[in-house]
N, C-alpha and C positions, 0 to 999 in steps of 0.2 A: 559594486554591485551591492544594492541593500536587500532588505526583506528575505533575508536567510533564516529568519525565525517564525515561529508559529505556535500557537496556544496563548492563553489569557493567564493563568497561574501556573500551571506546568507547561514551561516555555522551552522549547526544543529549537537550538540553532545547529545546523549543520555545517560542515565545512569541508573542504579538501576537493582534489579533481580525481578524475578517472585514472590519470597517468602521474599524479604527483606522488611524492613519498608517502603520503597516509591521508586518510580521510576521517572523519569522526564527527561526534556530537558533543554540545556542551548543554546540559540541561539545568536550568534553574527553576526553582519552586518545587523541587522535590521534598517532602516532609520528611523531617529526620526520623530515625529509628527503625527505618525499613531494611529488612534483610536482604542482602545483594552480595553477588560474587561474580567474577568474571566467567565462571562456569555456567550460571544462571543465565547471563545475557548470550554466552555462546552457544547455548542450546537453540535459540531462536535464528541466530545467525547461520548456523549449519544447515538450516532448512532453505536459506536463501542462495548460499554460496555456489559460485559457478563451477562448471565442469564437473558437476556429479554424474551427469548421463549424457548420451549422444544427442539428445533434444537441447540440450542448453550450450551456452558458450564453452569452447575447452579453453578459455583462460583458467589458469589453476591458481587460486587465492585461496589461502586457508582461512582467511577473514577472522584472524585471530583478535579480539577485543582487548584493550588494555584499559583498566580503571586508572585514571591520572589523579583525581581529586575527590573531594566529597565523600569518601567512604573510610570509615575507621573501624577497626575490629569488626569487618564484616556488617557494618550498618551505615546507613547514610546519615551524614551530620546535619543535613538541612543546607548546607552550602553548594555551590554549584558542582555538579558532576560532570567530568570531563572525560568521554570515551574515545580511543583512538584505536584505527584499524590500519595497519601498514598495508601498503600496496607492494607486493613481491614479485608479480609476474606481468609486469608492463612489457609490451612489446611495440613501443613507439614508431619503430621503423616502419611498421604497417601503414603507418598514416603520413608518410612521407610525400606521397604522389596528391595528397588532397589539401596541402597546405595553402593553396592558393585557387582553389575550388570549392564549391558550396555543394555538400550532398543533398539532392532533393529529399524532400521529408524530413530533414534534420535541422537543427536550430541553427547551424553554420552561418546562414545568411542573414538571418535577425540579429544573432548576437555581434556580427560584423558591423551591421548598421546602425545599432545602438552604440556599440563601445569602441568601435575602431580596432578592436584587437579580440583575439579569439583563440583559445588552446585548441587546436585541431588534433591533439592526441587523443583520441577515443571521444572528444566531444566535451572534455573538461567537466563542468558542472551539469551540462545537459545529458551526461551520459547516466544510463540507468545505474551504473555503480554508485551512485550519490546515495541511493536507495539503502545501501548497506547500514549507513549512519542512522536512519530512521529505524530499521530493524533493533539496531542496538538500543535506540531510545525507547521503542516498544518494549524491549525485553525488561527494561526498569520499570516502565508504567505497568506492566503486568504484575510486577511484584507489588506494586503500592497499591492496585487494585485489589489484590490478594488479601492485604491487610484491611483496606476501607469496604469493600462490597465482595465478600469471599464467594457470592453466588454467581459472580459474572464469568461467563465463559465465551471465549472468542473462537470462532471457526471460519476459516475462510477456504474456499475450493473453487476450481474451473469448472464453470458451468456451460460454457460454449467455446468452441474452437472453430474459426471461420464461420462457415454456415452450420456447423454442426453442433446440435446442442445436446446435453444429456437427457436420458429419459427420468424424469423425477420419480417415477413408480419403482425405479431401480436404485435409489439412492440409499446408500449404506455409508454413514458418516465414517465408520471403523475403517474403510476402504481408502480414505482420502491419501493417507501416508503409505499404502501398499502400491502405488503405482507413480510413475514419474510425471504425471500431469496434475497431480492433486486434485483429483475428482472422485466424488463418490460413486460413481457408475463405473464399474469394470468393465462394462461391456463398451461404453464409450470410450475408454481408455484403450482398448484393443484397438477399435475404428481409428482412432486418433493416431495410433501408433505408425500404421500404415500410410495414413494420409500425411503425416509430417514427415515421414521418411522420404516420400517423394519430393516434397518442397525443399526439403534440407538438400538433398542430393541434387536437385535443379538450381540450388544457389538462391533461392526464393525464400519468403517468409511469410506468415499469416498472423492474424489478431485474434484476440481471444476476450471472452467476458469473464469477470471474478465477482463471486459473491462472497460477501462477509456478513456473519450473522453473530450478533452478540445476545446471548440468553442471560437471563437472571438478572437484568438491568432494573434497579428500582425506578418505580414511576416517580415524575416529577423532575428529573434533571433537564436541564437545558433553560431557556429563557425566552420570553415572547419577543416577536418583532426582529432584532438585529442581534440577538445571541441566541437564535435557535439552534437547538442539538444538531437538525438536519442541515442547516446552513453550514456548521463547522465540519459536519462529516463530508458533506459535498466539498467543501473546499480543500480538505485534507486529502481526499481521494483524487479530486482533481489536479492536485499539485504534483502527484507521482508523474515523473517523466513517462511521455508515451500514452497517457491517459487521455482520450477524447471525449469521454461522455460517461455520467453519473447518473443513478437513479436510486430513489428510496421506495421500499416497498414495491407496489406494483409499477411505479414511474411512470414512463410514458404509455404504459397499457392503460392506465386509470382513465385516459381520455376516451377510451373506448367503452367505458362502462357506464350505467345510468346511475343515478343517486342511490335507488335501492340495492343495486348490486354492490356498489362501492362502499356504503356505511357498514363499519364493523359493528353490529348490533352487541349491545352490551347487557348482561344479566349478573345477578349476585351469585358469587359461589362463596363455598365455606372459608376460603381464604381471602375474599375480597372480590372486586369486579372480574367477571370474565368476558371474553370478546369472542365473537361468533366466527371471525376471521381476521385477517391481518393485512388487508389492502395497504393500510397507511404504513406499513414497516415498523410499526411500534413507535411512532412520532405523530402527536397531534398538536398543532398549535406552536410547534417548535420544542414540545414537552414530550419527554418518553411516558408511554403509558403504562409499562410494567410488561408488555408483550416484548417479544423477539424483535431487536434492532436489525433491519434487512437493507443492506447496500448493495449495488452491483455496480461495476465500472467497466467500461470497454478500454482495452488496449490495443492499439493501432499496430500493424504490422512493423517489424522491425524494418528501419529505412535503409540499413546498411546491407545490400545484397549485392551477388556477383552478377547481375544483369546490368548491362551497359545503359546508362540513362543519360539523357541530355541535360546540360546545366550551363551555368555562365562562371567566369573566374573573377578575380578582384578588379581586373581591367575592364571587366564588362563584355569580354569575349565570349562568344557561342564556343562550347566545347562539349566533351563526352567524360563521364566518370564512371568508375567501377570501383566499388569499396572492398578492399582486402581486409583481411584481418579475421579475428574471433568473436562471430556474433552469435546470438540466438536467434534460431529460425522461428521461435515463437516467444518473444519476452514476457509474454502474459504468464508461463509456467513459473518463473520466479517472482512473479508479481504477487502471489497468494500470500506469502508470509510479510511482504511490504504492506498489503491491505490490512491484514490482522494488525501490524503495528501501528498504522494510523488510527485504526479503530480504538486502539487501547488507549493512545495518547489522547484522543478527543473525549473519550469516555472519563478518563481519569481527570483530565481538564474541568470538564462539567461536573464531576462528583466533588472536587475541590470547590469550586464556585458555589455550588448548591450547599456545601457545608459551611462556607463562609458567610452567606447571604441569609440561608433559611435554617440551616442546622438540620432538623427533623421536617418532614411534612407536615404542614397546618390543617389540611382539610383532611377529615375522618369520615370514612363511609361506614354505614353499619353501627351497630352497637360497639 
């Protein structure tokens, strides 16, 4: 299996399986002299780890990260950084009944068709557990961003669960970490709790939409045509297991707007250009405008459910399947820190590309 690496200059390779001894990330291209520690990375992993409440999988993983290389006396050396997270609570016997069957909605059947072999224990590389490695890499990326562009702040939250959306008039970003759904709308969190309880107890699942916003991003990062910032952001979010759709700014809703409504009018402010709105999501022509970067992605319902579904086995025989084990009734809940991590990795990658090609922005506006 190839193509386990993403990024141009800040390159992240993830490795490991859901039920293997460990998983992790190898990061190449991290600048030297960046202050980093296991505790700094652990802060972000703790936001993603399973078993924190009844609305996520009850698999109990500490997700303790270990730095194996690339750091000396608390700072990066410029050599590859190897991060490892041991799996400590695998329960592979839960998957014994499906070793010869393909779970509908999962990658079981496509992995088998392509490779002729698959790790049926939790899905192997197709499991959402792989995202722990991304969050670890994102923790390192945030530390580098803090050094290169300290104004950048990345915030993710759930803005929709199933058909139920937040009321943006109720948004309070300080509330995001105060509820189990990572949402800035406390009323929505209350409604979602009873809604998800019903689904969880019935053995079903539901999808979600996650929004990730980066503020303080300098204008001009990204490149035209094939190196667009939004191209890489979309690819990064789409690469997260279970994601089925990505949009930047107004996204699909932009198709409903007129040219007058969609154009973000520009005026001159004390600190440079000001925009009347942000339908573009902070990106024009693949380059950042200096406004907030706004990305949303849709996460499908967890395919592992306790409802009997029709399927086939390796012999091509029709059969039925029910997926036992410990699964998220809404995997979108733990996708919030994953989306933040991918945003951090992409922004850092483009900051490094910008620094290497341009240095400082060339076009000046005003005196």
